[in-house]
N, CA, C and O atoms as a GROMACS GRO file, in nm:
protein
  392
    1MET      N    1   1.041   2.392   1.148
    1MET     CA    2   0.969   2.286   1.115
    1MET      C    3   1.054   2.117   1.136
    1MET      O    4   1.176   2.106   1.123
    2PRO      N    5   0.988   2.032   1.160
    2PRO     CA    6   1.100   1.905   1.176
    2PRO      C    7   1.100   1.867   1.054
    2PRO      O    8   1.014   1.882   0.967
    3LYS      N    9   1.214   1.809   1.053
    3LYS     CA   10   1.278   1.748   0.927
    3LYS      C   11   1.179   1.608   0.891
    3LYS      O   12   1.153   1.524   0.977
    4LYS      N   13   1.140   1.601   0.782
    4LYS     CA   14   1.081   1.475   0.774
    4LYS      C   15   1.187   1.327   0.745
    4LYS      O   16   1.288   1.319   0.676
    5ARG      N   17   1.133   1.244   0.808
    5ARG     CA   18   1.204   1.150   0.814
    5ARG      C   19   1.164   1.030   0.718
    5ARG      O   20   1.052   0.980   0.733
    6LYS      N   21   1.232   0.992   0.641
    6LYS     CA   22   1.211   0.843   0.542
    6LYS      C   23   1.166   0.732   0.623
    6LYS      O   24   1.230   0.676   0.712
    7ILE      N   25   1.029   0.702   0.577
    7ILE     CA   26   0.943   0.583   0.622
    7ILE      C   27   0.998   0.455   0.572
    7ILE      O   28   1.012   0.440   0.450
    8ARG      N   29   1.032   0.358   0.658
    8ARG     CA   30   1.085   0.211   0.648
    8ARG      C   31   0.996   0.120   0.588
    8ARG      O   32   0.893   0.119   0.656
    9ASN      N   33   0.991   0.067   0.521
    9ASN     CA   34   0.894  -0.044   0.451
    9ASN      C   35   0.745   0.028   0.443
    9ASN      O   36   0.651  -0.011   0.513
   10PRO      N   37   0.733   0.142   0.345
   10PRO     CA   38   0.655   0.218   0.348
   10PRO      C   39   0.494   0.185   0.277
   10PRO      O   40   0.393   0.253   0.290
   11TRP      N   41   0.513   0.053   0.196
   11TRP     CA   42   0.429  -0.016   0.169
   11TRP      C   43   0.316  -0.113   0.253
   11TRP      O   44   0.361  -0.177   0.348
   12CYS      N   45   0.226  -0.121   0.233
   12CYS     CA   46   0.150  -0.211   0.339
   12CYS      C   47   0.032  -0.257   0.268
   12CYS      O   48   0.005  -0.220   0.154
   13ILE      N   49  -0.041  -0.344   0.341
   13ILE     CA   50  -0.158  -0.420   0.297
   13ILE      C   51  -0.237  -0.372   0.406
   13ILE      O   52  -0.175  -0.393   0.510
   14TYR      N   53  -0.368  -0.305   0.431
   14TYR     CA   54  -0.436  -0.250   0.567
   14TYR      C   55  -0.581  -0.343   0.520
   14TYR      O   56  -0.619  -0.366   0.405
   15ARG      N   57  -0.643  -0.385   0.646
   15ARG     CA   58  -0.714  -0.491   0.637
   15ARG      C   59  -0.836  -0.440   0.769
   15ARG      O   60  -0.807  -0.379   0.872
   16HIS      N   61  -0.942  -0.478   0.736
   16HIS     CA   62  -1.076  -0.494   0.841
   16HIS      C   63  -1.063  -0.666   0.901
   16HIS      O   64  -1.163  -0.718   0.852
   17GLY      N   65  -1.019  -0.729   0.948
   17GLY     CA   66  -1.033  -0.878   0.948
   17GLY      C   67  -0.942  -0.887   0.838
   17GLY      O   68  -0.820  -0.873   0.842
   18THR      N   69  -1.036  -0.922   0.707
   18THR     CA   70  -0.940  -0.999   0.615
   18THR      C   71  -0.886  -0.888   0.539
   18THR      O   72  -0.959  -0.789   0.536
   19PRO      N   73  -0.747  -0.877   0.458
   19PRO     CA   74  -0.708  -0.768   0.411
   19PRO      C   75  -0.802  -0.698   0.300
   19PRO      O   76  -0.887  -0.758   0.235
   20THR      N   77  -0.779  -0.593   0.291
   20THR     CA   78  -0.879  -0.504   0.218
   20THR      C   79  -0.797  -0.436   0.099
   20THR      O   80  -0.855  -0.411  -0.007
   21GLY      N   81  -0.690  -0.412   0.113
   21GLY     CA   82  -0.626  -0.340  -0.004
   21GLY      C   83  -0.476  -0.308   0.034
   21GLY      O   84  -0.429  -0.310   0.147
   22VAL      N   85  -0.424  -0.284  -0.062
   22VAL     CA   86  -0.271  -0.216  -0.053
   22VAL      C   87  -0.252  -0.050  -0.097
   22VAL      O   88  -0.306   0.003  -0.194
   23GLY      N   89  -0.160   0.015   0.003
   23GLY     CA   90  -0.160   0.122   0.007
   23GLY      C   91   0.011   0.171   0.040
   23GLY      O   92   0.105   0.094   0.057
   24LYS      N   93   0.016   0.326   0.042
   24LYS     CA   94   0.132   0.345   0.089
   24LYS      C   95   0.152   0.427   0.214
   24LYS      O   96   0.103   0.540   0.208
   25ILE      N   97   0.209   0.395   0.318
   25ILE     CA   98   0.224   0.506   0.419
   25ILE      C   99   0.300   0.592   0.405
   25ILE      O  100   0.417   0.575   0.371
   26VAL      N  101   0.248   0.699   0.429
   26VAL     CA  102   0.291   0.829   0.462
   26VAL      C  103   0.304   0.920   0.545
   26VAL      O  104   0.348   1.034   0.528
   27GLU      N  105   0.266   0.869   0.637
   27GLU     CA  106   0.326   0.960   0.793
   27GLU      C  107   0.271   0.832   0.898
   27GLU      O  108   0.176   0.755   0.886
   28ILE      N  109   0.382   0.847   1.012
   28ILE     CA  110   0.379   0.791   1.089
   28ILE      C  111   0.340   0.879   1.214
   28ILE      O  112   0.408   0.974   1.252
   29ASN      N  113   0.199   0.829   1.284
   29ASN     CA  114   0.185   0.915   1.384
   29ASN      C  115   0.151   0.860   1.506
   29ASN      O  116   0.048   0.808   1.549
   30GLY      N  117   0.274   0.886   1.559
   30GLY     CA  118   0.304   0.862   1.748
   30GLY      C  119   0.337   0.706   1.701
   30GLY      O  120   0.394   0.689   1.593
   31LYS      N  121   0.303   0.597   1.780
   31LYS     CA  122   0.341   0.448   1.824
   31LYS      C  123   0.241   0.348   1.781
   31LYS      O  124   0.264   0.228   1.773
   32THR      N  125   0.131   0.404   1.756
   32THR     CA  126   0.010   0.366   1.679
   32THR      C  127  -0.101   0.344   1.627
   32THR      O  128  -0.204   0.283   1.655
   33SER      N  129  -0.039   0.433   1.510
   33SER     CA  130  -0.116   0.465   1.395
   33SER      C  131  -0.032   0.511   1.287
   33SER      O  132   0.079   0.552   1.318
   34VAL      N  133  -0.074   0.509   1.146
   34VAL     CA  134  -0.026   0.522   1.018
   34VAL      C  135  -0.141   0.621   0.948
   34VAL      O  136  -0.258   0.624   0.987
   35SER      N  137  -0.088   0.702   0.837
   35SER     CA  138  -0.182   0.768   0.751
   35SER      C  139  -0.129   0.689   0.645
   35SER      O  140  -0.013   0.654   0.625
   36ILE      N  141  -0.245   0.666   0.572
   36ILE     CA  142  -0.222   0.543   0.432
   36ILE      C  143  -0.272   0.588   0.332
   36ILE      O  144  -0.391   0.617   0.346
   37LEU      N  145  -0.217   0.610   0.211
   37LEU     CA  146  -0.241   0.695   0.051
   37LEU      C  147  -0.303   0.594  -0.025
   37LEU      O  148  -0.227   0.507  -0.066
   38TYR      N  149  -0.423   0.583  -0.055
   38TYR     CA  150  -0.478   0.449  -0.148
   38TYR      C  151  -0.423   0.516  -0.300
   38TYR      O  152  -0.406   0.434  -0.391
   39SER      N  153  -0.411   0.584  -0.314
   39SER     CA  154  -0.333   0.620  -0.470
   39SER      C  155  -0.272   0.747  -0.491
   39SER      O  156  -0.305   0.853  -0.438
   40GLU      N  157  -0.182   0.727  -0.571
   40GLU     CA  158  -0.087   0.868  -0.615
   40GLU      C  159  -0.203   0.983  -0.663
   40GLU      O  160  -0.160   1.097  -0.649
   41GLY      N  161  -0.312   0.978  -0.706
   41GLY     CA  162  -0.414   1.083  -0.726
   41GLY      C  163  -0.499   1.118  -0.635
   41GLY      O  164  -0.585   1.194  -0.677
   42GLN      N  165  -0.508   1.083  -0.504
   42GLN     CA  166  -0.610   1.059  -0.442
   42GLN      C  167  -0.637   1.247  -0.384
   42GLN      O  168  -0.555   1.339  -0.373
   43HIS      N  169  -0.749   1.245  -0.366
   43HIS     CA  170  -0.820   1.399  -0.386
   43HIS      C  171  -0.860   1.435  -0.248
   43HIS      O  172  -0.930   1.532  -0.220
   44TYR      N  173  -0.814   1.359  -0.171
   44TYR     CA  174  -0.871   1.361  -0.014
   44TYR      C  175  -0.753   1.324   0.084
   44TYR      O  176  -0.658   1.266   0.032
   45SER      N  177  -0.746   1.353   0.235
   45SER     CA  178  -0.633   1.340   0.300
   45SER      C  179  -0.620   1.208   0.309
   45SER      O  180  -0.723   1.151   0.273
   46PRO      N  181  -0.524   1.125   0.348
   46PRO     CA  182  -0.458   0.991   0.384
   46PRO      C  183  -0.562   0.930   0.487
   46PRO      O  184  -0.596   1.021   0.563
   47ASP      N  185  -0.609   0.844   0.509
   47ASP     CA  186  -0.674   0.798   0.611
   47ASP      C  187  -0.562   0.744   0.730
   47ASP      O  188  -0.450   0.698   0.709
   48CYS      N  189  -0.623   0.764   0.848
   48CYS     CA  190  -0.569   0.709   0.942
   48CYS      C  191  -0.608   0.571   0.966
   48CYS      O  192  -0.726   0.533   0.967
   49TRP      N  193  -0.481   0.480   0.989
   49TRP     CA  194  -0.504   0.357   1.014
   49TRP      C  195  -0.403   0.279   1.167
   49TRP      O  196  -0.282   0.287   1.184
   50ASP      N  197  -0.496   0.215   1.250
   50ASP     CA  198  -0.434   0.109   1.357
   50ASP      C  199  -0.329   0.039   1.326
   50ASP      O  200  -0.352  -0.066   1.265
   51ILE      N  201  -0.184   0.074   1.357
   51ILE     CA  202  -0.075   0.011   1.339
   51ILE      C  203  -0.095  -0.150   1.314
   51ILE      O  204  -0.025  -0.219   1.239
   52ARG      N  205  -0.198  -0.192   1.387
   52ARG     CA  206  -0.209  -0.346   1.408
   52ARG      C  207  -0.293  -0.402   1.321
   52ARG      O  208  -0.312  -0.524   1.328
   53SER      N  209  -0.357  -0.324   1.221
   53SER     CA  210  -0.466  -0.328   1.120
   53SER      C  211  -0.371  -0.365   0.988
   53SER      O  212  -0.412  -0.428   0.891
   54ILE      N  213  -0.240  -0.314   1.005
   54ILE     CA  214  -0.163  -0.318   0.851
   54ILE      C  215  -0.049  -0.410   0.890
   54ILE      O  216  -0.007  -0.447   0.999
   55GLN      N  217  -0.003  -0.440   0.742
   55GLN     CA  218   0.120  -0.576   0.713
   55GLN      C  219   0.193  -0.438   0.640
   55GLN      O  220   0.136  -0.356   0.568
   56ARG      N  221   0.309  -0.438   0.674
   56ARG     CA  222   0.446  -0.360   0.604
   56ARG      C  223   0.504  -0.424   0.516
   56ARG      O  224   0.498  -0.546   0.525
   57PHE      N  225   0.578  -0.364   0.406
   57PHE     CA  226   0.635  -0.436   0.313
   57PHE      C  227   0.742  -0.288   0.261
   57PHE      O  228   0.703  -0.172   0.252
   58ALA      N  229   0.877  -0.339   0.235
   58ALA     CA  230   0.954  -0.291   0.153
   58ALA      C  231   0.895  -0.204   0.004
   58ALA      O  232   0.882  -0.083  -0.012
   59THR      N  233   0.876  -0.286  -0.066
   59THR     CA  234   0.828  -0.252  -0.179
   59THR      C  235   0.706  -0.284  -0.194
   59THR      O  236   0.647  -0.349  -0.108
   60ILE      N  237   0.635  -0.232  -0.332
   60ILE     CA  238   0.506  -0.237  -0.373
   60ILE      C  239   0.502  -0.348  -0.416
   60ILE      O  240   0.396  -0.397  -0.376
   61THR      N  241   0.576  -0.444  -0.495
   61THR     CA  242   0.564  -0.571  -0.575
   61THR      C  243   0.551  -0.661  -0.458
   61THR      O  244   0.468  -0.750  -0.472
   62ALA      N  245   0.637  -0.654  -0.307
   62ALA     CA  246   0.577  -0.738  -0.239
   62ALA      C  247   0.451  -0.758  -0.170
   62ALA      O  248   0.409  -0.870  -0.139
   63ALA      N  249   0.382  -0.630  -0.144
   63ALA     CA  250   0.275  -0.607  -0.112
   63ALA      C  251   0.147  -0.677  -0.202
   63ALA      O  252   0.053  -0.752  -0.174
   64ILE      N  253   0.198  -0.606  -0.335
   64ILE     CA  254   0.106  -0.659  -0.406
   64ILE      C  255   0.078  -0.834  -0.408
   64ILE      O  256  -0.031  -0.890  -0.406
   65LYS      N  257   0.227  -0.902  -0.412
   65LYS     CA  258   0.209  -1.021  -0.400
   65LYS      C  259   0.131  -1.083  -0.285
   65LYS      O  260   0.056  -1.178  -0.306
   66LYS      N  261   0.147  -1.027  -0.155
   66LYS     CA  262   0.114  -1.095  -0.062
   66LYS      C  263  -0.051  -1.086  -0.075
   66LYS      O  264  -0.117  -1.184  -0.042
   67PHE      N  265  -0.117  -0.965  -0.125
   67PHE     CA  266  -0.226  -0.928  -0.112
   67PHE      C  267  -0.300  -1.011  -0.237
   67PHE      O  268  -0.422  -1.029  -0.234
   68GLY      N  269  -0.244  -1.044  -0.311
   68GLY     CA  270  -0.307  -1.138  -0.435
   68GLY      C  271  -0.307  -1.267  -0.363
   68GLY      O  272  -0.355  -1.350  -0.440
   69LYS      N  273  -0.272  -1.329  -0.234
   69LYS     CA  274  -0.290  -1.426  -0.197
   69LYS      C  275  -0.464  -1.426  -0.127
   69LYS      O  276  -0.530  -1.528  -0.105
   70TYR      N  277  -0.498  -1.318  -0.109
   70TYR     CA  278  -0.594  -1.284  -0.056
   70TYR      C  279  -0.710  -1.213  -0.118
   70TYR      O  280  -0.819  -1.197  -0.063
   71SER      N  281  -0.680  -1.174  -0.229
   71SER     CA  282  -0.804  -1.087  -0.325
   71SER      C  283  -0.853  -1.179  -0.411
   71SER      O  284  -0.780  -1.266  -0.458
   72GLY      N  285  -1.002  -1.167  -0.442
   72GLY     CA  286  -1.077  -1.260  -0.530
   72GLY      C  287  -1.066  -1.245  -0.685
   72GLY      O  288  -1.150  -1.290  -0.762
   73CYS      N  289  -0.944  -1.172  -0.725
   73CYS     CA  290  -0.933  -1.114  -0.844
   73CYS      C  291  -0.767  -1.172  -0.902
   73CYS      O  292  -0.669  -1.166  -0.828
   74THR      N  293  -0.761  -1.219  -1.027
   74THR     CA  294  -0.645  -1.277  -1.078
   74THR      C  295  -0.524  -1.161  -1.037
   74THR      O  296  -0.547  -1.052  -0.984
   75MET      N  297  -0.397  -1.214  -1.074
   75MET     CA  298  -0.295  -1.132  -1.041
   75MET      C  299  -0.272  -1.020  -1.137
   75MET      O  300  -0.231  -0.906  -1.115
   76GLU      N  301  -0.311  -1.083  -1.258
   76GLU     CA  302  -0.329  -0.941  -1.370
   76GLU      C  303  -0.410  -0.865  -1.377
   76GLU      O  304  -0.386  -0.757  -1.431
   77GLU      N  305  -0.550  -0.897  -1.319
   77GLU     CA  306  -0.620  -0.801  -1.294
   77GLU      C  307  -0.554  -0.665  -1.177
   77GLU      O  308  -0.526  -0.547  -1.199
   78LEU      N  309  -0.547  -0.747  -1.058
   78LEU     CA  310  -0.466  -0.659  -0.948
   78LEU      C  311  -0.356  -0.575  -1.002
   78LEU      O  312  -0.351  -0.454  -0.976
   79LYS      N  313  -0.280  -0.626  -1.067
   79LYS     CA  314  -0.193  -0.531  -1.168
   79LYS      C  315  -0.238  -0.408  -1.222
   79LYS      O  316  -0.192  -0.297  -1.196
   80SER      N  317  -0.326  -0.434  -1.295
   80SER     CA  318  -0.385  -0.328  -1.369
   80SER      C  319  -0.468  -0.233  -1.298
   80SER      O  320  -0.492  -0.119  -1.339
   81VAL      N  321  -0.518  -0.290  -1.174
   81VAL     CA  322  -0.547  -0.175  -1.094
   81VAL      C  323  -0.442  -0.105  -0.997
   81VAL      O  324  -0.462   0.009  -0.954
   82MET      N  325  -0.357  -0.160  -0.973
   82MET     CA  326  -0.252  -0.096  -0.893
   82MET      C  327  -0.164   0.002  -1.000
   82MET      O  328  -0.111   0.105  -0.960
   83MET      N  329  -0.156  -0.040  -1.134
   83MET     CA  330  -0.106   0.079  -1.213
   83MET      C  331  -0.204   0.159  -1.215
   83MET      O  332  -0.155   0.272  -1.222
   84LEU      N  333  -0.318   0.167  -1.212
   84LEU     CA  334  -0.378   0.282  -1.274
   84LEU      C  335  -0.370   0.352  -1.089
   84LEU      O  336  -0.340   0.472  -1.088
   85TYR      N  337  -0.386   0.308  -0.988
   85TYR     CA  338  -0.366   0.391  -0.818
   85TYR      C  339  -0.255   0.430  -0.812
   85TYR      O  340  -0.242   0.538  -0.754
   86PHE      N  341  -0.089   0.344  -0.880
   86PHE     CA  342   0.025   0.403  -0.847
   86PHE      C  343   0.109   0.392  -0.989
   86PHE      O  344   0.199   0.313  -1.020
   87PRO      N  345   0.051   0.495  -1.061
   87PRO     CA  346   0.101   0.500  -1.188
   87PRO      C  347   0.270   0.510  -1.214
   87PRO      O  348   0.318   0.474  -1.321
   88SER      N  349   0.361   0.569  -1.095
   88SER     CA  350   0.474   0.583  -1.132
   88SER      C  351   0.534   0.482  -1.078
   88SER      O  352   0.653   0.507  -1.059
   89LYS      N  353   0.494   0.345  -1.033
   89LYS     CA  354   0.531   0.213  -1.037
   89LYS      C  355   0.516   0.106  -1.119
   89LYS      O  356   0.559  -0.010  -1.113
   90ALA      N  357   0.438   0.173  -1.208
   90ALA     CA  358   0.407   0.053  -1.336
   90ALA      C  359   0.491  -0.032  -1.385
   90ALA      O  360   0.478  -0.154  -1.397
   91LYS      N  361   0.600   0.052  -1.419
   91LYS     CA  362   0.730  -0.041  -1.456
   91LYS      C  363   0.790  -0.161  -1.337
   91LYS      O  364   0.886  -0.232  -1.367
   92GLU      N  365   0.731  -0.171  -1.221
   92GLU     CA  366   0.806  -0.245  -1.113
   92GLU      C  367   0.696  -0.334  -1.108
   92GLU      O  368   0.726  -0.453  -1.102
   93ILE      N  369   0.542  -0.295  -1.112
   93ILE     CA  370   0.400  -0.368  -1.139
   93ILE      C  371   0.416  -0.457  -1.205
   93ILE      O  372   0.424  -0.572  -1.162
   94VAL      N  373   0.428  -0.412  -1.366
   94VAL     CA  374   0.427  -0.514  -1.457
   94VAL      C  375   0.524  -0.621  -1.447
   94VAL      O  376   0.496  -0.727  -1.503
   95LYS      N  377   0.620  -0.612  -1.392
   95LYS     CA  378   0.745  -0.716  -1.370
   95LYS      C  379   0.684  -0.836  -1.271
   95LYS      O  380   0.755  -0.937  -1.263
   96ILE      N  381   0.555  -0.836  -1.193
   96ILE     CA  382   0.554  -0.913  -1.122
   96ILE      C  383   0.508  -1.050  -1.198
   96ILE      O  384   0.469  -1.041  -1.314
   97LYS      N  385   0.512  -1.167  -1.136
   97LYS     CA  386   0.485  -1.273  -1.184
   97LYS      C  387   0.362  -1.339  -1.111
   97LYS      O  388   0.366  -1.322  -0.989
   98GLU      N  389   0.272  -1.399  -1.149
   98GLU     CA  390   0.191  -1.505  -1.068
   98GLU      C  391   0.232  -1.582  -0.976
   98GLU      O  392   0.154  -1.661  -0.922
   0.00000   0.00000   0.00000
């Protein structure tokens, strides 16, 4: 079995024209696509996205800050939702300033 490589810049904003959400890249599928997890408790397989439809970030906080510029909600609302989706990152998320 091949050794799993660490993914650089694993956090992303995915988009269909305008940014749709924040997720975590869990697999790189060649040079053209990635598999994205929408939440830690996701009960279905990660979705495959074209690499041209995402913007990558080193941290979840950077991804949330950028996505906050496009979303129609306040940063506090966005932080609350992202803490539900990625509870293991709640300590980082709660520190985000508007």
